[in-house]
C-alpha positions, -999 to +999 in steps of 0.1 A: +196+045-705+182+079-716+194+104-690+171+134-684+186+148-652+213+171-666+204+200-643+215+178-614+248+168-630+263+160-664+287+133-676+323+143-681+328+158-715+354+142-738+375+173-740+374+177-702+384+141-697+413+145-721+424+177-705+423+162-670+443+131-680+469+152-698+472+176-668+474+148-643+502+131-662+522+162-673+513+190-649+508+175-615+533+197-597+522+224-572+516+256-591+532+276-562+565+257-563+598+276-569+611+254-598+606+255-635+581+226-637+559+244-612+562+276-631+549+258-662+519+245-643+513+280-630+514+294-666+489+268-678+466+276-649+467+312-659+459+302-695+428+284-682+418+315-662+422+337-693+401+312-714+372+313-689+374+351-685+374+356-723+341+336-726+325+356-697+338+389-710+358+401-680+395+406-670+412+373-661+422+386-627+386+386-616+382+348-621+389+329-589+388+291-592+371+272-564+350+241-556+318+253-572+287+274-569+279+265-532+313+277-521+310+307-543+276+318-529+287+314-494+318+335-501+298+363-517+273+366-488+301+363-463+319+392-481+288+413-481+282+406-444+316+419-436+314+450-457+278+463-458+268+487-430+244+473-404+213+490-417+218+480-453+198+451-468+203+425-495+176+419-521+172+382-530+151+363-556+129+337-537+134+311-564+171+309-560+190+276-556+193+264-520+230+272-520+221+309-524+191+310-501+209+292-472+240+313-476+219+345-475+201+332-443+234+321-427+251+355-431+222+379-427+193+381-402+158+380-416+152+417-413+182+424-435+169+403-464+144+418-489+126+392-511+120+403-547+085+397-560+082+372-589+053+367-614+033+335-619+062+320-639+088+329-613+104+358-632+117+386-609+095+417-612+119+445-623+096+472-611+096+458-576+134+454-577+137+490-589+115+502-560+137+484-535+168+500-550+151+535-550+146+531-513+183+536-508+185+508-482+198+480-506+235+472-507+234+441-529+212+420-551+212+382-559+192+369-588+201+337-608+204+335-646+182+305-650+162+284-626+174+248-619+139+234-614+118+251-641+144+264-665+129+298-664+153+325-675+157+357-654+163+391-669+199+391-656+212+416-681+185+441-672+192+435-635+229+440-640+223+473-657+198+484-630+222+476-602+250+495-620+227+526-622+221+524-585+257+515-576+246+483-559+265+451-563+248+422-582+255+385-578+243+361-605+242+323-600+250+311-635+252+274-627+223+264-650+229+290-677+265+281-685+269+253-710+234+257-723+234+293-735+263+316-744+284+329-715+290+362-732+279+392-711+279+374-678+312+392-670+290+424-667+276+411-634+297+420-604+297+385-590+291+353-609+292+317-595+295+285-614+299+247-611+318+227-637+298+195-633+267+213-646+283+217-681+305+186-685+333+194-662+344+175-630+326+177-597+342+198-570+354+224-594+341+258-605+348+295-601+336+328-588+339+359-609+345+386-583+336+423-584+363+447-598+361+467-566+366+436-543+403+441-537+401+427-502+380+397-511+392+363-497+370+332-501+390+314-474+420+321-453+453+304-461+481+310-485+483+335-514+469+312-540+444+325-566+461+360-565+454+361-527+417+356-530+415+319-520+440+300-499+447+263-508+467+245-534+449+248-568+437+216-584+451+223-619+439+191-636+403+200-625+408+236-636+421+225-670+391+201-674+367+229-663+380+253-690+379+226-716+344+216-708+331+251-709+348+257-743+333+225-757+298+235-744+302+270-758+308+256-792+272+242-791+254+268-770+232+290-791+238+275-825+222+241-817+197+253-791+168+261-815+165+225-828+166+211-793+139+235-782+117+221-810+122+186-797+113+196-762+082+215-774+071+186-796+074+163-765+053+187-744+026+188-771+024+150-771+021+150-733-006+177-733-027+157-758-022+122-743-023+131-705-053+154-698-045+177-669-007+177-674+008+212-675+041+230-675+054+251-646+067+285-659+050+279-693+046+316-700+082+326-696+114+321-716+130+289-705+162+269-711+159+247-741+166+215-721+142+218-692+106+209-686+090+209-651+058+189-655+028+191-632+011+157-636-026+149-630-023+123-603+001+102-581+031+114-561+062+124-582+083+097-566+060+070-581+064+086-616+102+087-611+104+051-599+083+037-627+101+057-654+134+045-639+123+009-644+116+017-680+151+030-684+145+068-681+162+089-654+142+120-644+140+140-611+115+154-587+133+187-586+166+201-573+190+174-562+203+197-535+168+198-519+162+160-521+152+147-487+137+179-474+101+178-462+075+198-480+071+209-516+096+229-536+101+265-526+104+274-563+070+260-570+055+276-539+068+310-551+050+304-584+017+300-565+015+262-572-005+245-544+014+220-523-007+190-535+002+199-571+039+205-563+041+170-550+031+157-585+059+176-604+088+159-622+117+177-636+130+167-670+164+181-682+182+170-713+217+174-725+235+181-758+236+144-766+199+139-760+183+132-793+148+139-807+142+101-805+151+102-768+124+128-762+099+108-782+107+076-762+103+095-730+069+107-741+058+072-748+071+060-715+052+088-696+020+080-714+024+043-705+031+051-669+001+074-667-022+047-680-007+022-654-011+047-625-046+056-636-056+019-638-041+013-603-061+042-588-093+029-604-087-005-589-083+010-554-115+030-558-134-002-569-120-021-540 
């Protein structure tokens, strides 16, 4: 069954599976134990940390393994809430993943949050962010690398440089970027959060790259694991699988992206020709090669998803973490897309093993579903 929901989660990569099995069989001991076998596990854990840090471009001591991006975002905002003076605010991109938005709202009152303006494609306006920073009231900034719903890429490198100039800490949620585009340079952001299951690693694993100046940072109280930054016994097999998955994805990122972008764009051209009124959210911005958020001309998105599922294609209505919430997507609302149109959006997100033929088959299925839905609506009108 062609799977087009990789932004929600990905299958376990072969290298990650092999690393997990090997670690489970050979390195199951507690890394904090006082004996030689535990020391060997600890040494392998540090090798995994160094591998991740090398790909990000930061010192290994700044990588703290955790359960994923949600834990990481909560830890970042909790840390800022403890350290920032009462009158200082945090600038946040309104199209962030729910894990960032809810963490921000949980740790800061509304008057201490400043929402960064975005353009019609959802890209943060650098001139507005710079004006906020010039005010002298901002203590931190949070803007993702790439959007989970539209795939729109944010100018995170420019934001990191801007924050450095103003001596303000910058958090970058890189969950959707990693595994699709090269990780190099992300280490330049003060804080980076990631989830392994977004790039072929296991669920419940990830990391937070902490700021160099965050000596007192603790993600959670407990023992002295993770160099004192996060209490709790490390899950070395999951960490080994995480590092292996990222290395495997990095070998493909960049070099193979151009061809896959062409497959996606050919698919979008077919849809635009065959389904009048269909359009793409964030069409005017740089986007991840794997993602297309389609605004369809009629019928609720759940009907499209259900009918595509029956034809063997798995797509989504948007962020899996927002499923079940009432109302249209906050991301689409920030782009100025009306609520009635937002309810007709489906998110398509491919993976490295998705082929050009898979894209073509999905296009054919969408065209067939559109004809079926249009005929059904015509029957209702006649009745």
